[in-house]
N, C-alpha and C positions, 0 to 999 in steps of 0.2 A: 516421598519425603515423610511418610507416616512415622518413621523412626526418629525424626527430628522434633525438638520442641516447636510448638506452633510459632512463637516469635521468630525463631531462626528460619523456619521454613518459609514464613511470610517474607522475611528479609531477602532470602535467596530468590523467591518467586518474583518479588518486586524488582530486584536487580535484573533478572532475566527479562521481565516485561519491559523495563526501561531500555534494555539493549534492543529489543524488538522495535521499540519506538524510534530509536536512532536509525535502525536498518530501514524502516519505512520511509525515512527522509531521502534515502538513496534513489527513490523513484524520480525525484526531481532532476537527478543527474542523468537520467536515461538508463540507469543500471537496473538489472533484474532483481530489484529489492524484494519483491513478493516471493520469488523463488528462494532467495537467501533466507527469508523469514521462514518459509516452509521447511528448509533444511535444518535451521536451528531448532524449530519445534520438533522435528523428527529426532534430533540429537537429545532433546529434553526427554522425549518418550523413551529413547533407548536407555537413558540414565535413570528413568523412573518407570520401569515396565509395569508396575502395579497400578498405573493410572488408567483405570477402566473407562473413564469418560472419553479418552481418546480412542474411540472404536473405529470401525471401518467407515462408518458414515461420516465421522468427523474428517477423516482423510479424504474422502470423496468430495466433501464440501470445500476443503482447503485447496485441493488440486483444481477443482472446478472454478473456484474464485480466481485462482492465479491465472488460469487459462483465459477467463473472461477479461481480466485486467490487461493481459497482453493484447487480446483482440481489440479491446477498446482503444488502447494507446495507439496501436498501429492503424486501426481502422479510421479513427477520427482524423488523423493527419492526412491519410490518403484521400478520404472522402472529401474533406474540406479543400485540400489542395486541388483535387480534380474538379471540384465544383467551381473553383475560381480560375480554372484554365491551366493549371500547372501540368507540365510534362512529367513523365516517369523519372527522368534524370533530375528534373528540378525538385520533385518530391523527395528523391533519395538524397540529394544535396542538402535539402532542408533538414532531414533527419541527422545527417552528419554534422551540420552546422549547429543543430540544437544540442547535441552531445558536447561538442567543442565549447560552445558558449556557456553551457552549464558548468563545465569544469573550470573555465577561465574566470568566471564571475562568482564562483562559489564562496570565496573568502569575504565577499562584500555583504553588507547588511545582515550580519549574523546568519549567513547561509541562505537568506532569501534571494541573494544575487544569483544563485543557481537557477531559480525559476525564471528570473529576468533574462539571464544569459541563454537559457534554453529557448525561450520565446523569440528573443532577438536573433539568436543563431539560426533558428529555423527560417526566419525572414531573410536574413542576409544570404544564407546558403542557397535558398531557392532563387532569390533575386539574381545573384551572380551567375548561377547556372543558366537561367533563362536568358540573361543578357548575352552570355557567351554563345548561346545557340542562335543569337541574332533576332530574338523576338522583339517586338516594339516595346517601348518603355511602359506604356499603359498596361499591356498584357503582363509584362514582367512584374509590375507592381501588384496587380490583382492576384497573380499566382503566389507571390510571396506573402501577401496578406492571408490567403487561404491556408498556406503552410503554417503561418504563425498562429492563426486561430485554431487550426487543427491540433497543433502541438500543445497549446494551452489546454484545450478541452481534453485531449488524450491524457495529459499528465494529471489533470484534476480527477478524471475518472479512475485512472490507475491508482492514485493515492487513496481515493475513496474505497476502492476494492481492497487495497492493502489494509486500510483501517478496519474493514469488516473482518478480514482474516485475523488481524491483531485482537479484536474484541472476542472473536470465536476462540482463539487460542488462550487468551488471558483468562477467560471464564473457566477453562479446564486446567490451567497451570496453577492458579491461586489455590492454596491448600484450604481444606475445610476445617473450621474451628472444632476442636474437641467438644464433646457433649458437655463436659464439666465446665467449659468456658461460656456456654450459652446461658443467657439470663433465665433464671427460674421463673416458671409461670405459676402464679398463685392457684391454689385449689379452688374449685367452685365453677360457676357458669363460665367465667372468663377462660378458664383452662379448656373447657369443652369447645368454646368458640375458636380459640387459637388452634386447637387440634384439628377442628373442621377446616379452617382456612389452610393449615399446613397440608392437609390431605388433598385439598383442591389444587394447591400449587404444586 
C-alpha cells in the first residue's frame, strides 16, 4: 500500500484488522477461526506482495500458532473429560454438543451466549451420552463436568492463541508513516540521544 496516501492506507489496514477481530470471535463457535485468519492474512500478502515484513519466519510462526491453538482446544477437552471419567463417546458427544450449543445461543448476550452455549452444550452432550451408555448418575455428572471445564479452557486457550496471531499480523499490516509525517527532532544533544535510542530499538 506504499502507493496510497497514508490516511487511506491506514483506513484500509484498520478495516482489515477489524475484520480479523470479528473472525477471532468465531473460535467461540468451535469454528476454525485461526485458520480463517491465516487465510485472510495470506490474501492480504498476495494483494500487497511488497510487504517484506511478512517473511518466511512470519508464516512459520503463524502456522505454528494455529497448530498449537488446535492442539490446546482439542487436548484440553479430552484431558479434562478423561480425568473426570468420561468415555470416548461421551467426550465426542460433548464436542458435538458444544458446537450445537454455541450456534443456538449465539444471538444472546451480544454474542457471549455462544460461549455459554458451548460450555453448556459440552456438559449436556457428554451427560446424555454417558447416561445412554448406562453409567451411574454420579459418574455421568462427573464426566460431564470434566467435558464442560475442558471445553471452556480449550476455547480460552484457542482464543488467546488467535489473539497472538492477530497481534503478530496487525503489526505487519499497519502501514509505516512516511518520514515527512514523523515529528522533527530538534538539533543538538537531544537529537543524538533520540538517534541512539532509535538505533538500539
